[in-house]
GUVEX-420382 format. One record per residue (C-alpha): residue number from 1; residue in one letter; chain; x, y, z. Coordinates in nm, 2 decimals. Example, Ala and Ser with C-alpha at 12.3 -4.5 7.8 and 13.67 -1.06 7.14 Angstrom:
! residues 2
<r n="1" res="A" chain="A" c1="1.23" c2="-0.45" c3="0.78"/>
<r n="2" res="S" chain="A" c1="1.37" c2="-0.11" c3="0.71"/>
This chain:
! residues 341
<r n="1" res="X" chain="A" c1="4.40" c2="-1.22" c3="-1.35"/>
<r n="2" res="X" chain="A" c1="4.50" c2="-1.22" c3="-1.74"/>
<r n="3" res="X" chain="A" c1="4.87" c2="-1.18" c3="-1.80"/>
<r n="4" res="X" chain="A" c1="4.81" c2="-0.79" c3="-1.90"/>
<r n="5" res="X" chain="A" c1="4.66" c2="-0.70" c3="-1.57"/>
<r n="6" res="X" chain="A" c1="4.96" c2="-0.89" c3="-1.42"/>
<r n="7" res="X" chain="A" c1="5.21" c2="-0.69" c3="-1.62"/>
<r n="8" res="X" chain="A" c1="5.00" c2="-0.37" c3="-1.59"/>
<r n="9" res="X" chain="A" c1="5.05" c2="-0.38" c3="-1.19"/>
<r n="10" res="X" chain="A" c1="5.43" c2="-0.45" c3="-1.20"/>
<r n="11" res="X" chain="A" c1="5.46" c2="-0.15" c3="-1.45"/>
<r n="12" res="X" chain="A" c1="5.28" c2="0.02" c3="-1.20"/>
<r n="13" res="X" chain="A" c1="5.48" c2="-0.09" c3="-0.92"/>
<r n="14" res="X" chain="A" c1="5.23" c2="-0.30" c3="-0.73"/>
<r n="15" res="X" chain="A" c1="5.31" c2="-0.68" c3="-0.82"/>
<r n="16" res="X" chain="A" c1="5.70" c2="-0.81" c3="-0.82"/>
<r n="17" res="X" chain="A" c1="5.63" c2="-1.05" c3="-1.11"/>
<r n="18" res="X" chain="A" c1="5.40" c2="-1.24" c3="-1.36"/>
<r n="19" res="X" chain="A" c1="5.24" c2="-1.55" c3="-1.21"/>
<r n="20" res="X" chain="A" c1="5.38" c2="-1.77" c3="-1.48"/>
<r n="21" res="X" chain="A" c1="5.65" c2="-1.71" c3="-1.81"/>
<r n="22" res="X" chain="A" c1="5.44" c2="-1.63" c3="-2.12"/>
<r n="23" res="X" chain="A" c1="5.49" c2="-1.83" c3="-2.42"/>
<r n="24" res="X" chain="A" c1="5.61" c2="-1.62" c3="-2.72"/>
<r n="25" res="X" chain="A" c1="5.29" c2="-1.58" c3="-2.86"/>
<r n="26" res="X" chain="A" c1="5.16" c2="-1.41" c3="-2.55"/>
<r n="27" res="X" chain="A" c1="5.40" c2="-1.18" c3="-2.58"/>
<r n="28" res="X" chain="A" c1="5.29" c2="-1.11" c3="-2.92"/>
<r n="29" res="X" chain="A" c1="4.95" c2="-1.10" c3="-2.85"/>
<r n="30" res="X" chain="A" c1="5.04" c2="-0.83" c3="-2.50"/>
<r n="31" res="X" chain="A" c1="5.23" c2="-0.65" c3="-2.76"/>
<r n="32" res="X" chain="A" c1="4.95" c2="-0.57" c3="-2.99"/>
<r n="33" res="X" chain="A" c1="4.70" c2="-0.52" c3="-2.71"/>
<r n="34" res="X" chain="A" c1="4.91" c2="-0.25" c3="-2.51"/>
<r n="35" res="X" chain="A" c1="4.94" c2="-0.09" c3="-2.88"/>
<r n="36" res="X" chain="A" c1="4.57" c2="-0.09" c3="-2.93"/>
<r n="37" res="X" chain="A" c1="4.57" c2="0.05" c3="-2.57"/>
<r n="38" res="X" chain="A" c1="4.85" c2="0.33" c3="-2.59"/>
<r n="39" res="X" chain="A" c1="4.99" c2="0.22" c3="-2.33"/>
<r n="40" res="X" chain="A" c1="5.31" c2="-0.01" c3="-2.51"/>
<r n="41" res="X" chain="A" c1="5.53" c2="0.24" c3="-2.35"/>
<r n="42" res="X" chain="A" c1="5.38" c2="0.22" c3="-1.95"/>
<r n="43" res="X" chain="A" c1="5.41" c2="-0.20" c3="-1.98"/>
<r n="44" res="X" chain="A" c1="5.79" c2="-0.17" c3="-2.17"/>
<r n="45" res="X" chain="A" c1="5.90" c2="-0.05" c3="-1.86"/>
<r n="46" res="X" chain="A" c1="5.70" c2="-0.34" c3="-1.64"/>
<r n="47" res="X" chain="A" c1="5.89" c2="-0.59" c3="-1.83"/>
<r n="48" res="X" chain="A" c1="6.24" c2="-0.45" c3="-1.74"/>
<r n="49" res="X" chain="A" c1="6.15" c2="-0.46" c3="-1.38"/>
<r n="50" res="X" chain="A" c1="6.06" c2="-0.87" c3="-1.40"/>
<r n="51" res="X" chain="A" c1="6.31" c2="-1.16" c3="-1.32"/>
<r n="52" res="X" chain="A" c1="6.51" c2="-1.24" c3="-1.62"/>
<r n="53" res="X" chain="A" c1="6.38" c2="-1.59" c3="-1.63"/>
<r n="54" res="X" chain="A" c1="6.05" c2="-1.41" c3="-1.70"/>
<r n="55" res="X" chain="A" c1="6.18" c2="-1.17" c3="-1.98"/>
<r n="56" res="X" chain="A" c1="6.09" c2="-1.21" c3="-2.32"/>
<r n="57" res="X" chain="A" c1="6.32" c2="-1.29" c3="-2.59"/>
<r n="58" res="X" chain="A" c1="6.56" c2="-1.05" c3="-2.74"/>
<r n="59" res="X" chain="A" c1="6.36" c2="-1.00" c3="-3.05"/>
<r n="60" res="X" chain="A" c1="6.07" c2="-0.99" c3="-2.85"/>
<r n="61" res="X" chain="A" c1="6.19" c2="-0.72" c3="-2.69"/>
<r n="62" res="X" chain="A" c1="6.31" c2="-0.50" c3="-2.94"/>
<r n="63" res="X" chain="A" c1="5.96" c2="-0.47" c3="-3.05"/>
<r n="64" res="X" chain="A" c1="5.84" c2="-0.37" c3="-2.73"/>
<r n="65" res="X" chain="A" c1="6.12" c2="-0.10" c3="-2.74"/>
<r n="66" res="X" chain="A" c1="6.01" c2="0.04" c3="-3.08"/>
<r n="67" res="X" chain="A" c1="5.71" c2="0.11" c3="-2.93"/>
<r n="68" res="X" chain="A" c1="5.84" c2="0.28" c3="-2.65"/>
<r n="69" res="X" chain="A" c1="6.08" c2="0.50" c3="-2.85"/>
<r n="70" res="X" chain="A" c1="5.77" c2="0.61" c3="-3.06"/>
<r n="71" res="X" chain="A" c1="5.58" c2="0.73" c3="-2.75"/>
<r n="72" res="X" chain="A" c1="5.92" c2="0.91" c3="-2.60"/>
<r n="73" res="X" chain="A" c1="5.96" c2="1.10" c3="-2.99"/>
<r n="74" res="X" chain="A" c1="5.55" c2="1.17" c3="-2.97"/>
<r n="75" res="X" chain="A" c1="5.60" c2="1.31" c3="-2.65"/>
<r n="76" res="X" chain="A" c1="5.87" c2="1.52" c3="-2.73"/>
<r n="77" res="X" chain="A" c1="5.69" c2="1.63" c3="-3.06"/>
<r n="78" res="X" chain="A" c1="5.37" c2="1.71" c3="-2.82"/>
<r n="79" res="X" chain="A" c1="5.55" c2="1.88" c3="-2.58"/>
<r n="80" res="X" chain="A" c1="5.75" c2="2.09" c3="-2.89"/>
<r n="81" res="X" chain="A" c1="5.37" c2="2.23" c3="-3.01"/>
<r n="82" res="X" chain="A" c1="5.23" c2="2.28" c3="-2.67"/>
<r n="83" res="X" chain="A" c1="5.50" c2="2.50" c3="-2.57"/>
<r n="84" res="X" chain="A" c1="5.48" c2="2.72" c3="-2.88"/>
<r n="85" res="X" chain="A" c1="5.10" c2="2.72" c3="-2.84"/>
<r n="86" res="X" chain="A" c1="5.12" c2="2.85" c3="-2.51"/>
<r n="87" res="X" chain="A" c1="5.38" c2="3.09" c3="-2.61"/>
<r n="88" res="X" chain="A" c1="5.17" c2="3.19" c3="-2.89"/>
<r n="89" res="X" chain="A" c1="4.81" c2="3.24" c3="-2.66"/>
<r n="90" res="X" chain="A" c1="5.01" c2="3.40" c3="-2.41"/>
<r n="91" res="X" chain="A" c1="5.18" c2="3.66" c3="-2.64"/>
<r n="92" res="X" chain="A" c1="4.84" c2="3.75" c3="-2.75"/>
<r n="93" res="X" chain="A" c1="4.74" c2="3.80" c3="-2.37"/>
<r n="94" res="X" chain="A" c1="4.61" c2="3.51" c3="-2.28"/>
<r n="95" res="X" chain="A" c1="4.67" c2="3.30" c3="-2.01"/>
<r n="96" res="X" chain="A" c1="4.63" c2="2.93" c3="-2.05"/>
<r n="97" res="X" chain="A" c1="4.75" c2="2.54" c3="-1.96"/>
<r n="98" res="X" chain="A" c1="4.76" c2="2.21" c3="-2.14"/>
<r n="99" res="X" chain="A" c1="4.53" c2="1.95" c3="-2.06"/>
<r n="100" res="X" chain="A" c1="4.59" c2="1.59" c3="-2.02"/>
<r n="101" res="X" chain="A" c1="4.85" c2="1.49" c3="-2.26"/>
<r n="102" res="X" chain="A" c1="5.21" c2="1.62" c3="-2.19"/>
<r n="103" res="X" chain="A" c1="5.06" c2="1.82" c3="-1.87"/>
<r n="104" res="X" chain="A" c1="4.92" c2="1.47" c3="-1.69"/>
<r n="105" res="X" chain="A" c1="5.25" c2="1.34" c3="-1.86"/>
<r n="106" res="X" chain="A" c1="5.45" c2="1.51" c3="-1.57"/>
<r n="107" res="X" chain="A" c1="5.27" c2="1.27" c3="-1.26"/>
<r n="108" res="X" chain="A" c1="5.44" c2="1.01" c3="-1.44"/>
<r n="109" res="X" chain="A" c1="5.77" c2="0.87" c3="-1.35"/>
<r n="110" res="X" chain="A" c1="5.92" c2="0.90" c3="-1.67"/>
<r n="111" res="X" chain="A" c1="5.65" c2="1.17" c3="-1.87"/>
<r n="112" res="X" chain="A" c1="5.72" c2="1.00" c3="-2.19"/>
<r n="113" res="X" chain="A" c1="5.55" c2="0.69" c3="-2.06"/>
<r n="114" res="X" chain="A" c1="5.23" c2="0.82" c3="-2.17"/>
<r n="115" res="X" chain="A" c1="5.15" c2="0.81" c3="-2.52"/>
<r n="116" res="X" chain="A" c1="5.00" c2="1.18" c3="-2.59"/>
<r n="117" res="X" chain="A" c1="4.76" c2="1.28" c3="-2.85"/>
<r n="118" res="X" chain="A" c1="4.63" c2="1.63" c3="-2.97"/>
<r n="119" res="X" chain="A" c1="4.73" c2="1.93" c3="-2.78"/>
<r n="120" res="X" chain="A" c1="4.45" c2="2.04" c3="-2.52"/>
<r n="121" res="X" chain="A" c1="4.48" c2="2.40" c3="-2.39"/>
<r n="122" res="X" chain="A" c1="4.27" c2="2.54" c3="-2.16"/>
<r n="123" res="X" chain="A" c1="4.20" c2="2.89" c3="-2.21"/>
<r n="124" res="X" chain="A" c1="4.16" c2="3.19" c3="-1.92"/>
<r n="125" res="X" chain="A" c1="4.00" c2="3.54" c3="-2.02"/>
<r n="126" res="X" chain="A" c1="3.70" c2="3.62" c3="-2.27"/>
<r n="127" res="X" chain="A" c1="3.56" c2="3.40" c3="-2.47"/>
<r n="128" res="X" chain="A" c1="3.47" c2="3.61" c3="-2.80"/>
<r n="129" res="X" chain="A" c1="3.80" c2="3.78" c3="-2.76"/>
<r n="130" res="X" chain="A" c1="4.00" c2="3.49" c3="-2.77"/>
<r n="131" res="X" chain="A" c1="3.74" c2="3.35" c3="-3.07"/>
<r n="132" res="X" chain="A" c1="3.82" c2="3.68" c3="-3.25"/>
<r n="133" res="X" chain="A" c1="4.19" c2="3.69" c3="-3.19"/>
<r n="134" res="X" chain="A" c1="4.22" c2="3.29" c3="-3.28"/>
<r n="135" res="X" chain="A" c1="3.97" c2="3.40" c3="-3.62"/>
<r n="136" res="X" chain="A" c1="4.18" c2="3.68" c3="-3.71"/>
<r n="137" res="X" chain="A" c1="4.50" c2="3.44" c3="-3.68"/>
<r n="138" res="X" chain="A" c1="4.41" c2="3.12" c3="-3.80"/>
<r n="139" res="X" chain="A" c1="4.12" c2="2.91" c3="-3.85"/>
<r n="140" res="X" chain="A" c1="3.84" c2="2.77" c3="-3.63"/>
<r n="141" res="X" chain="A" c1="3.61" c2="2.49" c3="-3.66"/>
<r n="142" res="X" chain="A" c1="3.39" c2="2.23" c3="-3.52"/>
<r n="143" res="X" chain="A" c1="3.28" c2="2.51" c3="-3.23"/>
<r n="144" res="X" chain="A" c1="3.13" c2="2.36" c3="-2.93"/>
<r n="145" res="X" chain="A" c1="3.02" c2="2.51" c3="-2.60"/>
<r n="146" res="X" chain="A" c1="3.36" c2="2.38" c3="-2.42"/>
<r n="147" res="X" chain="A" c1="3.59" c2="2.42" c3="-2.68"/>
<r n="148" res="X" chain="A" c1="3.67" c2="2.46" c3="-3.01"/>
<r n="149" res="X" chain="A" c1="3.94" c2="2.35" c3="-3.25"/>
<r n="150" res="X" chain="A" c1="4.21" c2="2.61" c3="-3.35"/>
<r n="151" res="X" chain="A" c1="4.46" c2="2.60" c3="-3.61"/>
<r n="152" res="X" chain="A" c1="4.76" c2="2.86" c3="-3.59"/>
<r n="153" res="X" chain="A" c1="5.01" c2="2.93" c3="-3.88"/>
<r n="154" res="X" chain="A" c1="5.24" c2="2.75" c3="-4.01"/>
<r n="155" res="X" chain="A" c1="5.04" c2="2.43" c3="-3.84"/>
<r n="156" res="X" chain="A" c1="4.97" c2="2.49" c3="-3.48"/>
<r n="157" res="X" chain="A" c1="4.66" c2="2.28" c3="-3.40"/>
<r n="158" res="X" chain="A" c1="4.49" c2="2.28" c3="-3.07"/>
<r n="159" res="X" chain="A" c1="4.18" c2="2.23" c3="-2.93"/>
<r n="160" res="X" chain="A" c1="4.12" c2="2.52" c3="-2.71"/>
<r n="161" res="X" chain="A" c1="3.91" c2="2.45" c3="-2.39"/>
<r n="162" res="X" chain="A" c1="3.68" c2="2.74" c3="-2.25"/>
<r n="163" res="X" chain="A" c1="3.54" c2="2.51" c3="-2.02"/>
<r n="164" res="X" chain="A" c1="3.80" c2="2.18" c3="-1.97"/>
<r n="165" res="X" chain="A" c1="3.49" c2="1.93" c3="-1.95"/>
<r n="166" res="X" chain="A" c1="3.08" c2="1.92" c3="-1.80"/>
<r n="167" res="X" chain="A" c1="2.87" c2="1.71" c3="-1.67"/>
<r n="168" res="X" chain="A" c1="2.47" c2="1.65" c3="-1.82"/>
<r n="169" res="X" chain="A" c1="2.26" c2="1.75" c3="-1.52"/>
<r n="170" res="X" chain="A" c1="2.26" c2="2.04" c3="-1.45"/>
<r n="171" res="X" chain="A" c1="2.28" c2="2.04" c3="-1.06"/>
<r n="172" res="X" chain="A" c1="2.67" c2="1.84" c3="-1.13"/>
<r n="173" res="X" chain="A" c1="2.72" c2="2.05" c3="-1.42"/>
<r n="174" res="X" chain="A" c1="2.67" c2="2.38" c3="-1.21"/>
<r n="175" res="X" chain="A" c1="2.94" c2="2.29" c3="-0.90"/>
<r n="176" res="X" chain="A" c1="3.15" c2="2.14" c3="-1.13"/>
<r n="177" res="X" chain="A" c1="3.20" c2="2.48" c3="-1.36"/>
<r n="178" res="X" chain="A" c1="3.21" c2="2.66" c3="-1.02"/>
<r n="179" res="X" chain="A" c1="3.53" c2="2.45" c3="-0.95"/>
<r n="180" res="X" chain="A" c1="3.68" c2="2.52" c3="-1.22"/>
<r n="181" res="X" chain="A" c1="3.66" c2="2.88" c3="-1.19"/>
<r n="182" res="X" chain="A" c1="3.76" c2="2.86" c3="-0.83"/>
<r n="183" res="X" chain="A" c1="4.12" c2="2.70" c3="-0.95"/>
<r n="184" res="X" chain="A" c1="4.16" c2="2.85" c3="-1.30"/>
<r n="185" res="X" chain="A" c1="4.45" c2="3.10" c3="-1.22"/>
<r n="186" res="X" chain="A" c1="4.64" c2="2.87" c3="-0.99"/>
<r n="187" res="X" chain="A" c1="4.67" c2="2.63" c3="-1.29"/>
<r n="188" res="X" chain="A" c1="4.82" c2="2.88" c3="-1.53"/>
<r n="189" res="X" chain="A" c1="5.14" c2="2.90" c3="-1.33"/>
<r n="190" res="X" chain="A" c1="5.42" c2="2.83" c3="-1.59"/>
<r n="191" res="X" chain="A" c1="5.71" c2="2.58" c3="-1.55"/>
<r n="192" res="X" chain="A" c1="6.00" c2="2.74" c3="-1.65"/>
<r n="193" res="X" chain="A" c1="6.18" c2="2.42" c3="-1.69"/>
<r n="194" res="X" chain="A" c1="5.90" c2="2.33" c3="-1.97"/>
<r n="195" res="X" chain="A" c1="5.74" c2="2.62" c3="-2.15"/>
<r n="196" res="X" chain="A" c1="5.41" c2="2.53" c3="-2.04"/>
<r n="197" res="X" chain="A" c1="5.16" c2="2.54" c3="-1.73"/>
<r n="198" res="X" chain="A" c1="4.95" c2="2.23" c3="-1.66"/>
<r n="199" res="X" chain="A" c1="4.71" c2="2.13" c3="-1.32"/>
<r n="200" res="X" chain="A" c1="4.85" c2="2.00" c3="-1.04"/>
<r n="201" res="X" chain="A" c1="4.77" c2="1.65" c3="-0.91"/>
<r n="202" res="X" chain="A" c1="4.50" c2="1.81" c3="-0.67"/>
<r n="203" res="X" chain="A" c1="4.29" c2="1.98" c3="-0.95"/>
<r n="204" res="X" chain="A" c1="4.35" c2="1.67" c3="-1.17"/>
<r n="205" res="X" chain="A" c1="4.22" c2="1.47" c3="-0.88"/>
<r n="206" res="X" chain="A" c1="3.87" c2="1.66" c3="-0.97"/>
<r n="207" res="X" chain="A" c1="3.88" c2="1.72" c3="-1.30"/>
<r n="208" res="X" chain="A" c1="4.00" c2="1.36" c3="-1.41"/>
<r n="209" res="X" chain="A" c1="3.74" c2="1.17" c3="-1.21"/>
<r n="210" res="X" chain="A" c1="3.45" c2="1.41" c3="-1.42"/>
<r n="211" res="X" chain="A" c1="3.63" c2="1.37" c3="-1.74"/>
<r n="212" res="X" chain="A" c1="3.60" c2="0.98" c3="-1.72"/>
<r n="213" res="X" chain="A" c1="3.29" c2="0.98" c3="-1.58"/>
<r n="214" res="X" chain="A" c1="3.16" c2="1.19" c3="-1.85"/>
<r n="215" res="X" chain="A" c1="3.36" c2="0.96" c3="-2.12"/>
<r n="216" res="X" chain="A" c1="3.21" c2="0.68" c3="-1.96"/>
<r n="217" res="X" chain="A" c1="2.85" c2="0.80" c3="-2.02"/>
<r n="218" res="X" chain="A" c1="2.94" c2="0.84" c3="-2.37"/>
<r n="219" res="X" chain="A" c1="3.18" c2="0.66" c3="-2.58"/>
<r n="220" res="X" chain="A" c1="3.37" c2="0.50" c3="-2.31"/>
<r n="221" res="X" chain="A" c1="3.68" c2="0.50" c3="-2.08"/>
<r n="222" res="X" chain="A" c1="3.99" c2="0.34" c3="-2.15"/>
<r n="223" res="X" chain="A" c1="4.32" c2="0.20" c3="-1.97"/>
<r n="224" res="X" chain="A" c1="4.52" c2="0.52" c3="-2.05"/>
<r n="225" res="X" chain="A" c1="4.24" c2="0.71" c3="-1.82"/>
<r n="226" res="X" chain="A" c1="4.27" c2="0.45" c3="-1.54"/>
<r n="227" res="X" chain="A" c1="4.66" c2="0.46" c3="-1.55"/>
<r n="228" res="X" chain="A" c1="4.64" c2="0.85" c3="-1.54"/>
<r n="229" res="X" chain="A" c1="4.42" c2="0.86" c3="-1.24"/>
<r n="230" res="X" chain="A" c1="4.64" c2="0.58" c3="-1.09"/>
<r n="231" res="X" chain="A" c1="4.90" c2="0.83" c3="-1.13"/>
<r n="232" res="X" chain="A" c1="4.73" c2="1.12" c3="-1.03"/>
<r n="233" res="X" chain="A" c1="4.65" c2="0.96" c3="-0.66"/>
<r n="234" res="X" chain="A" c1="4.97" c2="0.88" c3="-0.63"/>
<r n="235" res="X" chain="A" c1="5.13" c2="1.23" c3="-0.65"/>
<r n="236" res="X" chain="A" c1="4.84" c2="1.40" c3="-0.43"/>
<r n="237" res="X" chain="A" c1="4.99" c2="1.42" c3="-0.07"/>
<r n="238" res="X" chain="A" c1="4.80" c2="1.28" c3="0.21"/>
<r n="239" res="X" chain="A" c1="4.65" c2="1.65" c3="0.34"/>
<r n="240" res="X" chain="A" c1="4.50" c2="1.68" c3="-0.03"/>
<r n="241" res="X" chain="A" c1="4.27" c2="1.40" c3="-0.05"/>
<r n="242" res="X" chain="A" c1="4.00" c2="1.51" c3="0.24"/>
<r n="243" res="X" chain="A" c1="3.97" c2="1.84" c3="0.03"/>
<r n="244" res="X" chain="A" c1="3.96" c2="1.63" c3="-0.29"/>
<r n="245" res="X" chain="A" c1="3.68" c2="1.40" c3="-0.19"/>
<r n="246" res="X" chain="A" c1="3.47" c2="1.71" c3="-0.06"/>
<r n="247" res="X" chain="A" c1="3.47" c2="1.88" c3="-0.42"/>
<r n="248" res="X" chain="A" c1="3.38" c2="1.54" c3="-0.54"/>
<r n="249" res="X" chain="A" c1="3.07" c2="1.53" c3="-0.32"/>
<r n="250" res="X" chain="A" c1="3.03" c2="1.88" c3="-0.41"/>
<r n="251" res="X" chain="A" c1="2.98" c2="1.81" c3="-0.78"/>
<r n="252" res="X" chain="A" c1="2.76" c2="1.52" c3="-0.67"/>
<r n="253" res="X" chain="A" c1="3.04" c2="1.21" c3="-0.82"/>
<r n="254" res="X" chain="A" c1="3.04" c2="1.04" c3="-0.51"/>
<r n="255" res="X" chain="A" c1="2.91" c2="0.74" c3="-0.57"/>
<r n="256" res="X" chain="A" c1="3.15" c2="0.69" c3="-0.92"/>
<r n="257" res="X" chain="A" c1="3.49" c2="0.76" c3="-0.72"/>
<r n="258" res="X" chain="A" c1="3.37" c2="0.47" c3="-0.55"/>
<r n="259" res="X" chain="A" c1="3.36" c2="0.29" c3="-0.82"/>
<r n="260" res="X" chain="A" c1="3.73" c2="0.41" c3="-0.98"/>
<r n="261" res="X" chain="A" c1="3.85" c2="0.35" c3="-0.63"/>
<r n="262" res="X" chain="A" c1="3.79" c2="-0.04" c3="-0.66"/>
<r n="263" res="X" chain="A" c1="3.93" c2="0.01" c3="-1.02"/>
<r n="264" res="X" chain="A" c1="4.22" c2="0.11" c3="-0.91"/>
<r n="265" res="X" chain="A" c1="4.28" c2="-0.19" c3="-0.63"/>
<r n="266" res="X" chain="A" c1="4.17" c2="-0.40" c3="-0.88"/>
<r n="267" res="X" chain="A" c1="4.32" c2="-0.33" c3="-1.22"/>
<r n="268" res="X" chain="A" c1="4.63" c2="-0.12" c3="-1.05"/>
<r n="269" res="X" chain="A" c1="4.71" c2="-0.31" c3="-0.73"/>
<r n="270" res="X" chain="A" c1="4.64" c2="0.06" c3="-0.54"/>
<r n="271" res="X" chain="A" c1="4.76" c2="0.03" c3="-0.15"/>
<r n="272" res="X" chain="A" c1="4.45" c2="0.18" c3="0.03"/>
<r n="273" res="X" chain="A" c1="4.59" c2="0.48" c3="0.14"/>
<r n="274" res="X" chain="A" c1="4.60" c2="0.59" c3="-0.21"/>
<r n="275" res="X" chain="A" c1="4.23" c2="0.59" c3="-0.23"/>
<r n="276" res="X" chain="A" c1="3.99" c2="0.90" c3="-0.19"/>
<r n="277" res="X" chain="A" c1="3.73" c2="0.65" c3="-0.04"/>
<r n="278" res="X" chain="A" c1="3.57" c2="0.32" c3="0.03"/>
<r n="279" res="X" chain="A" c1="3.61" c2="0.13" c3="-0.29"/>
<r n="280" res="X" chain="A" c1="3.25" c2="0.04" c3="-0.46"/>
<r n="281" res="X" chain="A" c1="3.30" c2="-0.34" c3="-0.56"/>
<r n="282" res="X" chain="A" c1="2.90" c2="-0.35" c3="-0.77"/>
<r n="283" res="X" chain="A" c1="2.98" c2="-0.02" c3="-0.91"/>
<r n="284" res="X" chain="A" c1="3.31" c2="-0.10" c3="-1.03"/>
<r n="285" res="X" chain="A" c1="3.30" c2="-0.40" c3="-1.20"/>
<r n="286" res="X" chain="A" c1="2.95" c2="-0.26" c3="-1.39"/>
<r n="287" res="X" chain="A" c1="3.25" c2="0.00" c3="-1.53"/>
<r n="288" res="X" chain="A" c1="3.45" c2="-0.25" c3="-1.64"/>
<r n="289" res="X" chain="A" c1="3.22" c2="-0.47" c3="-1.81"/>
<r n="290" res="X" chain="A" c1="3.04" c2="-0.14" c3="-1.97"/>
<r n="291" res="X" chain="A" c1="3.37" c2="-0.09" c3="-2.11"/>
<r n="292" res="X" chain="A" c1="3.47" c2="-0.39" c3="-2.20"/>
<r n="293" res="X" chain="A" c1="3.13" c2="-0.42" c3="-2.43"/>
<r n="294" res="X" chain="A" c1="3.18" c2="-0.43" c3="-2.83"/>
<r n="295" res="X" chain="A" c1="3.10" c2="-0.11" c3="-3.01"/>
<r n="296" res="X" chain="A" c1="3.29" c2="0.13" c3="-2.71"/>
<r n="297" res="X" chain="A" c1="3.58" c2="0.42" c3="-2.77"/>
<r n="298" res="X" chain="A" c1="3.47" c2="0.59" c3="-3.08"/>
<r n="299" res="X" chain="A" c1="3.24" c2="0.36" c3="-3.27"/>
<r n="300" res="X" chain="A" c1="3.10" c2="0.53" c3="-3.54"/>
<r n="301" res="X" chain="A" c1="2.74" c2="0.49" c3="-3.77"/>
<r n="302" res="X" chain="A" c1="2.49" c2="0.20" c3="-3.69"/>
<r n="303" res="X" chain="A" c1="2.65" c2="0.02" c3="-3.44"/>
<r n="304" res="X" chain="A" c1="2.77" c2="0.34" c3="-3.23"/>
<r n="305" res="X" chain="A" c1="2.42" c2="0.45" c3="-3.23"/>
<r n="306" res="X" chain="A" c1="2.24" c2="0.12" c3="-3.11"/>
<r n="307" res="X" chain="A" c1="2.51" c2="0.07" c3="-2.85"/>
<r n="308" res="X" chain="A" c1="2.43" c2="0.44" c3="-2.70"/>
<r n="309" res="X" chain="A" c1="2.11" c2="0.32" c3="-2.63"/>
<r n="310" res="X" chain="A" c1="2.18" c2="0.00" c3="-2.52"/>
<r n="311" res="X" chain="A" c1="2.45" c2="0.17" c3="-2.25"/>
<r n="312" res="X" chain="A" c1="2.19" c2="0.44" c3="-2.17"/>
<r n="313" res="X" chain="A" c1="1.95" c2="0.18" c3="-2.06"/>
<r n="314" res="X" chain="A" c1="2.22" c2="0.00" c3="-1.83"/>
<r n="315" res="X" chain="A" c1="2.39" c2="0.31" c3="-1.70"/>
<r n="316" res="X" chain="A" c1="2.04" c2="0.43" c3="-1.61"/>
<r n="317" res="X" chain="A" c1="2.01" c2="0.18" c3="-1.29"/>
<r n="318" res="X" chain="A" c1="2.34" c2="0.31" c3="-1.20"/>
<r n="319" res="X" chain="A" c1="2.37" c2="0.71" c3="-1.24"/>
<r n="320" res="X" chain="A" c1="2.01" c2="0.77" c3="-1.36"/>
<r n="321" res="X" chain="A" c1="1.99" c2="1.17" c3="-1.28"/>
<r n="322" res="X" chain="A" c1="2.30" c2="1.20" c3="-1.52"/>
<r n="323" res="X" chain="A" c1="2.17" c2="0.96" c3="-1.78"/>
<r n="324" res="X" chain="A" c1="1.82" c2="1.14" c3="-1.76"/>
<r n="325" res="X" chain="A" c1="1.96" c2="1.45" c3="-1.86"/>
<r n="326" res="X" chain="A" c1="2.22" c2="1.30" c3="-2.21"/>
<r n="327" res="X" chain="A" c1="1.93" c2="1.35" c3="-2.43"/>
<r n="328" res="X" chain="A" c1="1.81" c2="1.75" c3="-2.31"/>
<r n="329" res="X" chain="A" c1="2.18" c2="1.84" c3="-2.24"/>
<r n="330" res="X" chain="A" c1="2.24" c2="1.72" c3="-2.62"/>
<r n="331" res="X" chain="A" c1="1.94" c2="1.93" c3="-2.75"/>
<r n="332" res="X" chain="A" c1="2.03" c2="2.21" c3="-2.60"/>
<r n="333" res="X" chain="A" c1="2.37" c2="2.20" c3="-2.73"/>
<r n="334" res="X" chain="A" c1="2.25" c2="2.12" c3="-3.10"/>
<r n="335" res="X" chain="A" c1="2.06" c2="2.47" c3="-3.02"/>
<r n="336" res="X" chain="A" c1="2.31" c2="2.62" c3="-2.90"/>
<r n="337" res="X" chain="A" c1="2.57" c2="2.57" c3="-3.14"/>
<r n="338" res="X" chain="A" c1="2.37" c2="2.66" c3="-3.39"/>
<r n="339" res="X" chain="A" c1="2.40" c2="3.02" c3="-3.28"/>
<r n="340" res="X" chain="A" c1="2.72" c2="3.03" c3="-3.20"/>
<r n="341" res="X" chain="A" c1="2.88" c2="2.91" c3="-3.54"/>
């Protein structure tokens, strides 16, 4: 097991210490990898849990603290923007909640551990009315079926979702969208202490899994997705797990759930009582190996196209139904955007 994975488990509370004391150059490599994967703040708390003899030098520790402080500042900034955006939409008559980002960060032991990206809002109500209001108030661009990018004065930008995510196969996507519709209202309740609404753990257990799967089918999934899902599972109550797994089977992604449960055990050290179903070592190993391939995660140009073709060929032997529908869905979406820009 790599030192990175060992330190991750210490950070998540599923391991007590490292197998050996890292050398100075290894601490530097660990920090660089953690920064590249946007989890330096999470691992910095793991370092504090280590026995004194395994901790880095004071000089090396200061670099980890710098990453933690940067993550905390980013979290506070994004929480402020999420609150302001939520207030603007609510004042205009649109209920909304924050997806991912500062919303899912609330499930972490300390929300500032999670490095946040853009503010993603899920909007309830009429897409037509929302688009009309956003266009009148600010600027709308990059229109897609599931979301649009909106900028409201003075500089509040957000990806506004009408559908939290999607799956390519119609017989999977239809029950997923019905799940979102049935559970939308409950996710729009505002947490008055934060000034935002954000989804419950049991909603996220279904939504995040489908989101990870969709990412895995396209550009790949990162370690931050995995850590998110660990804390989602940890936040679930015992009597909620059966309900969550029922929704996952209905959507048609139970096989992928088995893969992620194996990743939860192997990468995060999750105990059996946290898992939703039996871990699938074969699919979990494939998931990790595929995400580790060069060209994963938002690669552009010819390398991305080449990787996409190879990636789809390998995926086909594991998830043929979903892979079969990727290109038809993309062709449909291109047609849809032509008439909805």
